[in-house]
C-alpha positions in Angstrom: -44.5 44.4 28.3 -41.4 46.4 27.5 -39.2 44.4 29.9 -39.5 40.8 31.1 -37.3 38.7 33.3 -37.6 35.2 34.7 -38.0 32.8 36.2 -39.1 33.6 39.7 -41.0 31.5 42.2 -44.7 32.1 42.3 -46.4 33.4 45.5 -50.1 32.9 45.6 -50.1 32.4 41.8 -48.5 35.8 40.9 -45.9 34.3 38.6 -47.3 32.3 35.6 -45.2 31.5 32.5 -46.4 30.4 29.0 -44.6 28.1 26.5 -43.1 31.0 24.7 -41.4 32.2 27.9 -40.2 28.7 28.7 -38.5 28.5 25.3 -37.1 32.0 25.5 -33.8 31.2 27.3 -32.6 29.1 24.4 -33.4 31.7 21.7 -29.9 33.3 21.8 -27.9 30.2 22.8 -29.0 27.4 20.4 -30.0 28.1 16.8 -33.0 26.6 15.0 -32.5 23.6 12.8 -31.6 19.9 12.9 -29.4 18.5 15.6 -26.0 17.1 14.7 -24.9 14.0 16.4 -23.2 14.8 19.7 -20.4 12.2 19.1 -19.5 13.6 15.7 -20.9 10.7 13.8 -22.8 11.1 10.5 -25.6 13.5 10.7 -28.7 11.6 9.6 -31.3 13.4 11.8 -34.4 14.1 9.8 -32.6 13.1 6.6 -34.9 12.2 3.6 -33.9 9.0 1.8 -35.3 7.3 -1.3 -35.9 3.6 -1.7 -36.7 3.4 -5.5 -40.4 3.7 -5.1 -42.6 6.9 -4.9 -42.3 6.7 -1.1 -39.5 8.4 0.8 -38.5 8.0 4.4 -37.7 10.8 6.9 -35.1 9.4 9.4 -35.2 9.6 13.1 -33.8 12.7 14.7 -33.9 15.8 17.0 -34.1 19.5 16.3 -35.1 22.9 17.4 -37.7 24.6 15.2 -38.8 28.2 15.9 -37.6 27.7 19.5 -39.6 24.5 19.9 -37.8 21.2 20.6 -38.8 18.2 18.4 -37.8 14.5 18.4 -38.7 11.5 16.3 -37.8 7.9 17.0 -39.2 6.3 13.8 -38.5 6.4 10.1 -41.6 8.3 8.8 -42.8 7.2 5.3 -44.2 9.9 3.0 -45.8 9.0 -0.3 -45.0 11.4 -3.1 -48.0 12.1 -5.5 -47.8 10.6 -9.0 -45.7 12.5 -11.6 -47.0 14.8 -14.2 -47.1 13.3 -17.7 -45.5 16.3 -19.4 -43.4 18.3 -17.1 -41.2 17.7 -14.0 -41.9 19.3 -10.6 -40.1 19.9 -7.4 -41.7 18.9 -4.1 -40.4 19.7 -0.7 -40.3 17.8 2.7 -40.5 20.3 5.5 -40.7 20.4 9.3 -43.7 22.6 10.2 -44.4 24.4 13.5 -48.2 24.7 13.3 -49.5 27.2 15.8 -53.1 26.5 15.0 -52.7 22.8 15.9 -50.0 23.5 18.5 -47.9 20.8 17.1 -44.8 20.0 15.1 -45.4 18.1 11.8 -43.3 16.7 8.9 -45.2 17.6 5.8 -45.0 17.2 2.0 -45.4 20.4 0.0 -46.2 19.9 -3.7 -44.5 22.0 -6.4 -46.0 23.0 -9.7 -45.1 21.0 -12.9 -43.1 23.2 -15.4 -40.4 23.0 -17.9 -38.1 24.6 -15.3 -39.8 23.8 -12.0 -39.0 25.6 -8.8 -39.6 24.3 -5.2 -42.6 25.5 -3.2 -42.0 28.4 -0.8 -41.8 27.8 2.9 -44.6 29.3 5.1 -43.3 31.6 7.7 -46.0 33.7 9.5 -48.0 33.7 12.7 -49.9 30.6 11.6 -46.9 28.3 10.8 -43.2 28.3 10.4 -41.6 25.7 8.1 -38.0 24.4 7.8 -37.0 22.8 4.4 -35.5 19.4 5.0 -35.2 18.3 1.3 -36.3 19.0 -2.2 -37.6 16.1 -4.4 -37.4 16.4 -8.2 -40.2 14.3 -9.7 -39.5 13.9 -13.4 -42.3 13.6 -15.9 -43.8 10.0 -15.9 -41.5 9.0 -13.1 -42.5 5.7 -11.4 -39.9 5.8 -8.7 -37.3 8.0 -6.9 -33.6 7.6 -6.4 -31.3 9.5 -4.1 -30.2 11.6 -7.1 -33.7 13.0 -7.2 -33.4 14.2 -3.6 -31.5 17.4 -2.7 -30.6 17.5 1.0 -31.3 21.0 2.2 -30.8 20.5 6.0 -27.5 22.5 5.8 -29.1 25.4 3.9 -30.3 28.7 5.1 -34.0 27.5 5.3 -33.1 24.9 8.0 -29.5 24.6 9.2 -27.7 22.3 11.7 -27.8 22.7 15.5 -24.4 21.8 16.9 -22.9 21.5 20.4 -21.4 24.8 21.4 -17.9 23.4 21.1 -18.5 20.9 18.3 -19.1 21.2 14.5 -21.5 19.1 12.5 -20.5 16.1 10.4 -22.4 16.6 7.1 -20.9 13.6 5.2 -24.4 12.3 4.6 -25.3 15.7 3.0 -22.3 15.4 0.8 -23.7 12.1 -0.5 -26.8 13.9 -1.6 -24.8 16.8 -3.2 -22.6 14.3 -5.0 -25.6 12.3 -6.3 -27.3 15.4 -7.5 -24.1 16.7 -9.2 -23.6 13.4 -11.0 -27.1 13.4 -12.4 -26.8 17.1 -13.4 -23.5 16.5 -15.1 -24.8 13.4 -16.9 -27.7 15.5 -18.3 -25.8 18.7 -19.0 -23.0 17.2 -20.9 -25.4 15.9 -23.5 -27.5 19.0 -23.8 -24.9 21.8 -24.0 -24.8 23.4 -27.4 -21.0 24.1 -27.2 -18.2 22.0 -25.9 -17.9 22.8 -22.2 -15.7 21.3 -19.5 -15.9 21.5 -15.8 -12.8 21.5 -13.6 -12.7 21.4 -9.9 -9.9 22.7 -7.6 -9.6 22.3 -3.8 -7.5 23.7 -1.0 -7.5 23.8 2.8 -6.4 26.4 5.2 -5.9 25.9 9.0 -6.2 29.1 11.1 -2.9 30.1 12.7 -4.2 32.7 15.3 -7.2 33.3 17.4 -9.9 35.4 15.9 -8.9 35.1 12.2 -11.4 36.4 9.7 -9.3 37.0 6.5 -8.7 33.6 5.0 -6.5 32.9 1.9 -8.1 30.8 -0.8 -4.8 29.3 -2.2 -6.3 28.3 -5.6 -4.4 30.2 -8.2 -6.9 29.2 -11.0 -9.8 30.9 -9.2 -11.5 33.9 -10.9 -14.2 35.4 -8.7 -16.0 36.9 -11.7 -16.3 33.6 -13.6 -16.0 30.7 -11.2 -18.1 29.1 -8.5 -16.6 29.1 -5.0 -17.8 27.0 -2.1 -16.4 27.6 1.4 -16.6 25.0 4.3 -15.7 25.6 8.0 -15.3 22.4 9.9 -17.3 20.6 7.2 -20.2 23.1 7.2 -20.8 25.0 3.9 -21.1 28.7 4.5 -23.7 31.0 2.9 -22.1 33.5 0.5 -22.6 37.2 1.2 -24.1 36.3 4.6 -21.4 34.3 6.4 -18.5 35.4 4.2 -17.6 37.9 1.4 -15.1 37.4 -1.4 -12.5 40.1 -1.3 -10.5 39.1 -4.3 -9.3 36.1 -6.3 -7.1 35.1 -3.3 -9.0 35.9 -0.1 -12.3 35.9 1.7 -13.5 37.6 4.8 -15.6 35.7 7.3 -18.6 37.4 9.1 -17.5 35.7 12.3 -14.0 35.1 13.5 -12.5 31.7 14.1 -10.6 30.0 16.8 -7.0 28.8 16.2 -6.5 25.5 14.3 -9.9 25.7 12.6 -10.0 24.1 9.1 -11.4 26.2 6.2 -11.9 24.2 3.0 -12.4 25.6 -0.5 -13.8 24.1 -3.7 -13.7 26.0 -7.0 -15.7 24.9 -10.0 -14.3 26.3 -13.2 -16.0 26.2 -16.6 -13.9 25.9 -19.7 -15.9 27.0 -22.8 -15.6 25.6 -26.3 -12.9 28.0 -27.4 -10.5 26.5 -24.9 -11.8 22.9 -25.2 -9.1 21.8 -27.7 -6.4 23.1 -25.4 -7.9 21.2 -22.5 -8.3 18.0 -24.5 -4.7 18.2 -25.5 -3.7 18.8 -21.9 -5.8 15.8 -20.8 -4.2 13.7 -23.6 -0.7 14.7 -22.4 -1.7 14.0 -18.8 -2.9 10.5 -19.8 0.5 9.8 -21.5 2.2 11.0 -18.3 0.1 8.8 -16.2 0.7 5.8 -18.4 4.4 6.3 -18.0 4.0 6.5 -14.3 2.0 3.2 -14.1 4.0 0.2 -13.0 1.4 -2.3 -13.9 -1.7 -2.6 -16.1 -5.0 -1.2 -14.8 -5.9 -4.7 -13.6 -2.7 -5.1 -11.7 -1.1 -7.5 -14.2 2.2 -6.9 -16.0 2.3 -3.7 -18.1 4.2 -5.3 -21.0 3.6 -8.9 -22.4 6.1 -10.4 -24.8 5.1 -13.4 -26.9 7.4 -16.2 -28.2 9.5 -15.0 -31.1 9.3 -11.3 -30.1 12.1 -9.2 -28.8 11.5 -8.2 -25.1 14.3 -5.6 -25.0 12.8 -3.8 -28.0 9.3 -4.0 -26.4 10.8 -2.5 -23.2 12.3 0.5 -25.1 9.1 1.0 -27.1 7.2 1.4 -23.9 8.9 4.7 -23.3 10.4 6.3 -20.3 9.2 5.1 -16.9 9.1 2.0 -14.7 7.7 -1.1 -16.4 6.8 -4.7 -15.5 7.0 -7.5 -18.1 6.0 -11.1 -18.7 8.2 -12.8 -21.3 7.0 -16.0 -22.8 9.4 -19.0 -23.4 10.9 -18.7 -26.8 11.3 -14.9 -26.7 14.4 -13.6 -28.5 17.8 -13.0 -26.9 17.0 -14.2 -23.4 19.9 -15.7 -21.3 18.2 -19.0 -20.6 15.4 -21.2 -21.8 11.9 -20.7 -20.3 9.6 -17.9 -19.3 10.6 -14.8 -17.4 9.0 -12.1 -15.3 10.9 -8.8 -15.4 10.9 -5.2 -14.2 13.0 -2.3 -15.2 13.4 1.5 -15.5 13.9 3.3 -18.8 15.4 6.5 -17.6 15.7 8.1 -21.1 15.4 7.2 -24.7 18.9 5.6 -24.7 19.4 4.6 -21.1 17.9 2.2 -18.6 18.1 -1.2 -16.9 16.1 -4.4 -16.6 16.1 -7.4 -14.2 14.5 -10.7 -15.2 13.6 -13.6 -12.9 12.7 -17.3 -13.6 10.5 -19.6 -11.7 13.6 -21.7 -10.6 15.1 -18.7 -8.8 17.6 -17.6 -11.5 18.1 -13.8 -11.8 19.6 -11.9 -14.7 20.2 -8.2 -15.5 20.8 -6.1 -18.6 22.0 -2.5 -18.9 21.0 -0.1 -21.6 23.4 2.8 -22.3 23.8 5.1 -25.3 21.1 3.2 -27.1 22.8 -0.2 -26.8 22.2 -3.2 -24.5 25.3 -4.4 -22.8 24.1 -8.1 -22.6 22.5 -10.3 -20.0 24.5 -10.8 -16.8 23.7 -13.6 -14.4 23.1 -12.3 -10.9 22.3 -15.8 -9.8 21.8 -19.0 -11.8 20.1 -22.0 -10.3 21.3 -24.4 -13.0 24.1 -22.7 -14.9 25.1 -24.0 -18.3 28.8 -24.4 -19.0 30.6 -21.7 -20.9 32.6 -24.4 -22.6 32.3 -28.2 -22.7 34.2 -31.1 -24.3 32.9 -34.6 -23.9 36.4 -36.1 -24.8 38.3 -33.3 -23.0 41.1 -31.1 -24.4 44.7 -31.0 -23.2 44.9 -28.2 -24.7 47.8 -28.4 -27.1 50.1 -25.6 -27.9 48.3 -22.9 -29.8 44.9 -24.4 -29.2 42.2 -21.7 -28.7 39.4 -22.4 -26.2 36.7 -19.7 -26.4 34.1 -19.7 -23.5 30.7 -18.3 -24.4 31.1 -15.4 -22.0 34.3 -13.3 -21.6 35.9 -12.9 -18.2 34.9 -9.3 -18.0 31.2 -10.3 -18.2 31.3 -13.0 -15.6 30.3 -12.3 -12.0 33.7 -13.4 -10.6 35.5 -15.3 -13.3 36.0 -18.7 -14.9 36.0 -22.1 -13.1 38.1 -24.6 -15.1 37.1 -28.3 -14.6 39.9 -30.9 -15.3 39.6 -34.7 -15.1 41.8 -37.7 -15.9 42.4 -39.0 -19.5 42.6 -42.5 -20.9 45.3 -42.3 -23.5 44.5 -45.8 -24.7 40.8 -45.3 -25.2 41.3 -41.7 -26.1 38.6 -40.5 -23.8 38.1 -38.5 -20.6 37.8 -40.4 -17.3 35.5 -39.7 -14.4 38.4 -39.7 -12.0 40.8 -37.2 -10.5 38.4 -34.3 -11.1 39.9 -31.0 -10.1 38.9 -27.3 -10.5 40.9 -24.1 -10.9 39.6 -20.6 -10.8 40.7 -17.8 -13.0 39.5 -14.4 -11.7 38.0 -11.8 -14.0 40.9 -9.5 -13.5 44.6 -10.5 -13.8 47.3 -10.0 -11.2 47.8 -6.6 -12.9 44.2 -5.6 -11.9 43.4 -5.4 -15.6 41.7 -7.5 -18.3 43.7 -10.6 -19.1 45.8 -10.2 -22.2 47.8 -13.4 -22.7 49.3 -13.8 -19.2 50.7 -17.3 -18.5 48.9 -19.4 -15.8 50.5 -22.5 -14.4 48.1 -25.1 -13.0 49.4 -28.2 -11.0 47.1 -31.2 -11.3 47.3 -34.6 -9.5 46.5 -37.7 -11.5 47.1 -40.3 -8.9 47.4 -40.5 -5.1 50.6 -38.6 -4.4 52.9 -38.0 -1.4 55.3 -35.1 -1.0 58.0 -37.2 -2.7 55.8 -38.3 -5.7 56.3 -35.2 -7.8 56.3 -37.3 -10.9 52.5 -37.8 -10.5 51.8 -34.1 -10.8 50.6 -32.9 -14.2 51.5 -29.3 -14.9 49.3 -27.4 -17.3 50.4 -24.0 -18.7 47.8 -21.8 -20.2 47.8 -18.3 -21.7 44.7 -16.4 -20.6 43.0 -13.7 -22.5 39.7 -11.9 -21.6 37.8 -13.9 -24.2 39.8 -17.1 -24.7 42.4 -19.6 -23.4 45.4 -20.6 -25.5 47.2 -23.9 -24.8 50.8 -23.9 -23.6 53.8 -25.7 -25.2 53.9 -28.7 -22.9 50.2 -29.4 -22.6 50.0 -32.7 -24.5 53.3 -34.6 -24.0 54.3 -37.1 -21.5 52.6 -37.1 -18.2 50.7 -33.9 -19.4 48.4 -36.3 -21.3 47.1 -37.7 -18.0 44.8 -34.7 -17.4 42.4 -32.8 -19.8 40.2 -29.8 -19.6 36.6 -30.9 -19.6 34.4 -27.8 -18.9 34.4 -24.1 -18.0 31.8 -22.5 -15.8 31.1 -19.0 -14.6 31.6 -18.5 -10.9 
């Protein structure tokens, strides 16, 4: 008939419809192929999976094939015939609509062994219509199949995915197959190429900004349409070149069908670099590795980046590591550390002659050091759990006129200044006493807001219980303070001045 229309109620049997007519309404609404999951989960319908043997399994699923619906609720095992002893071959798993049997079937189609095998053709005539689900490469003398041997073709032109009218397919499982095949190909090709060849990949993504967009920018500056491989994906589905899109230039494609607003279009470019450019690429990779090493904070295992043994110089090791942020473990006995014991440290070398480092001990002490103009400024105590005295005298010192007392750290390097510790003195036994202990602070800057430079400091000390009227029991010490030392005054060791001595100096 030239024109048909339906469906209409039958009157006395004048309206009878066949299977073809029943399927006809869906012909222009739903495409043929494998159904995607309606909830957007991974598309495993009719996926072919290996298990290490010569048997593969076709997963459960639904589909529309030549207008006929099909469903399977079991994993169907299919045994692949034994491999050829000389050459590989490519077999195919297909869904067949068999009009002679009036049935839908999942079949194995054998390929022909050859040095460069090709998959068997799909039958498409009035007897049967076949949809290619997967290709299986059976290598010579193979005793089992892995997933790398299976190429998932459900997304290809000879099958395709059927999606909800408002929902795109999730083909992440297909990506697994593509990746496995690519990995195996690359493993083989890198050993057989006669010249040094490198493969680079570049990616980009574009989100449509307006309704009905067809001209899409690639946004990969390295792409050359005459030399490189371009793959295009819309909502995760790979498009067929020259059918679903055309390449206009190195920067743009035109889609055969327009897109809605906010639709993602992804691009992957595979670029081959021949042997003539290989040395340049190798050098670039080498330089990139150096840059990445500089950017790494820890080792590849997550441990410290720099390890310094006993007797080694941790500051030299830090500088030798080059510019970047570094973590360190410093063993006990390393040179130049501010305290005894092991340290864990981190720091940033901002240039060849500039940087900083912070070192921590297990007891909670924290120290810093500053690197400027190629010289370290010395360790500074941020916090010391058990600080050592900068000066200590078991017998005590008055000090007498002109006596120099030199603490191990100048005032300018202290956190706040010096803390002087005085105690009583036994003039008969000529020894310090553990009584009348008193402290006096000298700030790191003088009253002139400058480094100390011989300014006189008067310190009143009490050597017995005293009332307001007992001024005779006050020992007055006069000291001349410099940034790096203390010089005794003229009356520091006569008369009642001998009742108190300087025992220790601490940083505060």
